[in-house]
C-alpha positions as CSV (number, residue, x, y, z in Angstrom):
1,X,0.2,-0.1,0.1
2,X,1.3,3.5,-0.9
3,X,0.2,7.0,-0.5
4,X,0.2,9.5,-3.4
5,X,3.6,10.9,-2.5
6,X,5.0,7.4,-2.9
7,X,5.7,6.4,0.4
8,X,4.8,3.1,2.8
9,X,1.7,3.6,4.7
10,X,0.9,1.6,7.9
11,X,-1.5,-1.3,8.3
12,X,-3.4,-1.2,12.0
13,X,-4.2,-4.8,12.6
14,X,-6.3,-5.2,15.4
15,X,-6.5,-8.6,17.6
16,X,-9.1,-10.0,19.8
17,X,-7.1,-11.8,21.9
18,X,-3.4,-11.9,22.8
19,X,-3.1,-15.3,21.4
20,X,-4.4,-14.1,18.0
21,X,-2.1,-11.5,17.9
22,X,0.9,-13.8,18.9
23,X,-0.3,-16.2,15.9
24,X,-0.5,-13.1,13.2
25,X,2.7,-11.7,14.3
26,X,4.6,-14.9,14.1
27,X,3.0,-15.5,10.5
28,X,4.3,-12.0,9.3
29,X,7.7,-12.8,10.7
30,X,7.9,-16.0,9.1
31,X,6.7,-14.9,5.9
32,X,9.8,-12.6,5.8
33,X,12.3,-15.4,5.4
34,X,15.8,-14.4,6.3
35,X,15.3,-10.7,5.3
36,X,16.3,-7.9,7.8
37,X,13.2,-6.2,9.3
38,X,12.3,-4.3,12.6
39,X,10.1,-4.7,15.3
40,X,8.9,-2.5,18.4
41,X,7.6,-4.4,21.3
42,X,7.0,-3.9,25.3
43,X,9.7,-5.3,27.5
44,X,7.9,-7.9,30.1
45,X,10.3,-7.2,32.5
46,X,9.8,-3.3,32.8
47,X,7.1,-2.4,30.4
48,X,9.8,-0.1,28.2
49,X,9.5,0.1,24.8
50,X,12.0,-1.8,23.0
51,X,13.0,-1.6,19.2
52,X,15.2,-4.0,17.2
53,X,16.7,-4.7,13.8
54,X,16.2,-8.4,13.6
55,X,16.5,-11.3,11.1
56,X,15.0,-14.8,11.4
57,X,17.0,-18.1,10.4
58,X,20.3,-17.1,10.9
59,X,22.8,-20.3,10.6
60,X,26.4,-19.3,11.1
61,X,26.8,-15.8,13.0
62,X,30.2,-14.5,12.7
63,X,30.6,-13.5,16.4
64,X,27.7,-14.9,18.2
65,X,27.5,-18.4,19.3
66,X,24.9,-19.9,18.0
67,X,22.7,-22.4,20.0
68,X,23.1,-26.5,19.0
69,X,20.6,-28.6,18.2
70,X,19.3,-29.9,21.7
71,X,19.3,-26.6,23.1
72,X,18.0,-25.1,20.2
73,X,15.0,-27.7,20.2
74,X,14.5,-27.1,24.0
75,X,14.5,-23.2,23.7
76,X,11.7,-23.7,20.5
77,X,9.5,-25.5,22.8
78,X,10.1,-22.9,25.5
79,X,9.1,-20.3,23.0
80,X,6.3,-21.9,22.2
81,X,4.6,-22.1,25.6
82,X,5.7,-19.0,26.4
83,X,4.6,-16.9,23.4
84,X,8.2,-15.7,22.2
85,X,10.1,-16.2,19.2
86,X,13.8,-16.5,18.7
87,X,15.7,-14.0,16.7
88,X,19.0,-12.7,15.6
89,X,19.3,-9.1,16.7
90,X,21.7,-7.2,14.2
91,X,22.7,-4.1,15.8
92,X,23.6,-6.1,19.5
93,X,27.2,-5.0,20.3
94,X,29.2,-8.1,21.0
95,X,32.4,-7.8,23.4
96,X,35.7,-9.6,23.6
97,X,35.6,-11.7,27.0
98,X,39.5,-12.4,27.5
99,X,42.9,-11.6,26.4
100,X,44.1,-7.7,25.3
101,X,40.8,-6.9,23.9
102,X,38.9,-7.3,27.0
103,X,35.6,-5.5,27.4
104,X,36.1,-3.8,23.5
105,X,33.6,-4.4,20.7
106,X,34.5,-7.3,18.7
107,X,31.5,-7.7,16.3
108,X,27.7,-7.4,16.1
109,X,24.6,-9.9,16.3
110,X,23.1,-12.0,19.2
111,X,20.2,-14.0,20.0
112,X,17.3,-12.7,21.4
113,X,13.8,-13.4,22.7
114,X,10.6,-11.2,21.2
115,X,7.2,-11.6,23.3
116,X,4.8,-12.4,20.2
117,X,1.9,-11.1,22.7
118,X,3.4,-7.4,23.1
119,X,4.3,-6.6,19.8
120,X,3.7,-2.8,19.0
121,X,5.2,-2.5,15.4
122,X,6.6,-4.3,12.6
123,X,8.3,-3.4,9.3
124,X,9.1,-6.3,6.9
125,X,9.6,-6.4,3.1
126,X,8.5,-2.6,2.7
127,X,5.1,-3.2,4.6
128,X,4.5,-1.6,7.9
129,X,2.4,-3.0,10.4
130,X,0.9,-1.5,13.5
131,X,-0.7,-3.7,16.1
132,X,-3.6,-2.7,18.9
């Protein structure tokens, strides 16, 4: 959808329940594949707004440690029980843990969890979705 000037306009999605919202958000994120997008959500711990540039299906990141197959299966089961999705935050700063460069930035990228029921806004494939 575009306005007369040529920019994207926002599609507002109203969901009747948190579970319905979680299903819709996950569907939109999965349809984007491994393309980079952004997500805005409220953190469950303190209610602060968090904005993240994310990507799904990252196999072998350069700096972040990738979860092994046993840990990944366990995490996926926990995610579905708690209405979460594990994503790769492409802007997370990774710092060196040892050596001469201890504490200095060594790269970017980390796995994070996003609560699907508290997503406010998604941007994927040039489309902007707002949830109420």
